[in-house]
C-alpha positions as CSV (number, residue, x, y, z in Angstrom):
1,X,-24.9,-52.6,-24.2
2,X,-26.7,-55.4,-23.3
3,X,-27.4,-58.2,-24.9
4,X,-29.7,-61.4,-24.7
5,X,-27.1,-64.1,-22.9
6,X,-24.6,-66.0,-25.8
7,X,-25.3,-62.8,-28.1
8,X,-22.7,-60.5,-27.4
9,X,-21.1,-59.7,-30.1
10,X,-16.8,-60.6,-30.5
11,X,-14.2,-57.8,-30.2
12,X,-14.2,-54.1,-30.2
13,X,-17.6,-52.3,-29.7
14,X,-16.6,-48.4,-31.2
15,X,-14.7,-48.0,-34.1
16,X,-11.9,-45.5,-34.0
17,X,-13.0,-42.0,-32.9
18,X,-11.5,-38.8,-33.7
19,X,-8.7,-37.2,-32.5
20,X,-7.0,-34.6,-34.3
21,X,-6.3,-30.7,-34.1
22,X,-9.9,-29.6,-33.0
23,X,-11.5,-32.8,-30.9
24,X,-9.8,-35.1,-29.3
25,X,-11.8,-38.6,-27.6
26,X,-10.8,-41.2,-25.0
27,X,-13.1,-44.0,-24.4
28,X,-13.1,-47.9,-22.5
29,X,-15.5,-50.8,-22.9
30,X,-15.8,-52.6,-19.4
31,X,-17.4,-56.2,-20.6
32,X,-19.0,-58.1,-18.3
33,X,-19.9,-61.6,-19.4
34,X,-22.0,-62.8,-16.8
35,X,-24.3,-60.0,-17.2
36,X,-24.0,-59.9,-21.0
37,X,-23.2,-56.5,-21.1
38,X,-21.0,-53.8,-21.7
39,X,-19.9,-50.7,-20.8
40,X,-18.5,-47.3,-22.5
41,X,-17.0,-44.4,-20.5
42,X,-15.2,-41.8,-21.8
43,X,-14.4,-38.7,-22.6
44,X,-14.6,-35.7,-25.5
45,X,-12.5,-32.4,-25.2
46,X,-12.7,-29.7,-28.2
47,X,-12.1,-26.2,-28.6
48,X,-15.1,-25.1,-30.0
49,X,-18.8,-25.9,-28.6
50,X,-19.2,-26.5,-32.5
51,X,-16.7,-29.3,-32.5
52,X,-18.0,-30.7,-29.1
53,X,-21.4,-30.4,-30.1
54,X,-20.0,-32.3,-33.2
55,X,-17.8,-34.7,-32.0
56,X,-20.3,-36.1,-29.0
57,X,-22.7,-36.2,-32.3
58,X,-20.3,-38.4,-33.9
59,X,-19.3,-40.6,-30.9
60,X,-23.5,-41.1,-29.5
61,X,-24.1,-42.0,-33.6
62,X,-21.4,-44.2,-33.6
63,X,-22.8,-45.8,-30.0
64,X,-26.4,-46.5,-31.3
65,X,-25.0,-47.6,-34.5
66,X,-23.5,-50.2,-32.7
67,X,-25.4,-51.6,-30.7
68,X,-28.1,-51.5,-33.9
69,X,-26.2,-53.8,-35.6
70,X,-25.1,-55.8,-32.6
71,X,-29.0,-55.5,-31.7
72,X,-28.1,-54.0,-28.1
73,X,-30.3,-52.6,-25.8
74,X,-28.8,-49.6,-25.5
75,X,-28.6,-47.1,-22.6
76,X,-26.9,-43.7,-23.3
77,X,-25.9,-40.7,-21.2
78,X,-23.4,-37.7,-21.7
79,X,-22.4,-35.7,-18.9
80,X,-20.7,-31.8,-19.7
81,X,-18.7,-31.0,-17.2
82,X,-16.9,-28.2,-18.8
83,X,-17.0,-25.7,-21.6
84,X,-14.4,-24.6,-23.7
85,X,-12.5,-22.0,-22.0
86,X,-11.7,-18.9,-23.3
87,X,-9.1,-16.8,-21.7
88,X,-10.0,-12.8,-21.0
89,X,-8.7,-11.1,-23.3
90,X,-6.9,-8.2,-21.3
91,X,-5.7,-10.2,-18.9
92,X,-4.1,-12.5,-21.8
93,X,-2.5,-8.8,-23.6
94,X,-1.3,-7.9,-19.6
95,X,0.5,-11.1,-20.2
96,X,2.1,-10.7,-24.1
97,X,3.3,-7.5,-22.8
98,X,4.8,-8.0,-19.4
99,X,6.8,-11.0,-20.8
100,X,7.6,-9.2,-24.7
101,X,9.0,-6.3,-21.7
102,X,10.9,-9.0,-20.9
103,X,12.5,-10.3,-23.5
104,X,10.6,-13.3,-23.6
105,X,9.3,-14.8,-27.6
106,X,5.5,-14.7,-27.1
107,X,3.3,-16.9,-29.1
108,X,-0.4,-18.3,-29.0
109,X,-1.7,-21.7,-29.1
110,X,-4.2,-23.7,-27.8
111,X,-3.8,-26.2,-25.0
112,X,-5.6,-29.8,-24.6
113,X,-4.4,-29.4,-21.2
114,X,-6.7,-27.7,-18.3
115,X,-6.3,-25.4,-15.6
116,X,-9.1,-25.0,-14.0
117,X,-7.5,-22.6,-10.9
118,X,-6.0,-20.3,-13.3
119,X,-7.2,-17.5,-15.7
120,X,-4.7,-18.2,-18.3
121,X,-2.2,-21.0,-19.0
122,X,1.0,-21.1,-19.9
123,X,3.8,-23.8,-20.3
124,X,7.1,-23.0,-19.4
125,X,8.8,-25.7,-20.4
126,X,12.5,-26.8,-19.2
127,X,12.8,-22.6,-19.4
128,X,13.5,-21.6,-15.5
129,X,14.3,-18.1,-16.5
130,X,10.5,-17.8,-17.5
131,X,9.0,-19.8,-14.7
132,X,11.1,-17.2,-12.1
133,X,10.0,-14.0,-14.1
134,X,6.9,-14.9,-13.4
135,X,7.0,-16.3,-9.8
136,X,8.4,-13.5,-9.2
137,X,6.6,-10.6,-11.1
138,X,3.1,-9.6,-9.5
139,X,0.3,-10.1,-10.7
140,X,0.9,-13.6,-12.2
141,X,2.1,-16.7,-10.1
142,X,3.4,-20.4,-11.4
143,X,0.7,-22.9,-9.9
144,X,2.1,-26.3,-10.2
């Protein structure tokens, strides 16, 4: 956003953004007093395409409203880095059976942590037995 010199608003430009079970946002505002401008950069994460579209729409509307209310010139750009990922059913089922047969409890849930180099990801936490089982049981591999 760019303002006429001396017309920049005080305080934070963006209102609080959604952070819940369906979507998460994190944004940073950087002001440059010399050029009377503010750059807002960040990311939106969601588990489904619909939640991603809704949240990005909400963010862009909030930025547009803030720009209009402060009489700023707005330049906006949105880039998709990755689509929400869904693990392959067959691989997930095979892992679940292997874990169950080895005596480990199996539950499913979503994770905000990306695992771009893996088909599926599980959290072992402090459970060294689980990590050892996965590391020593082909075809599973533990990625650090």
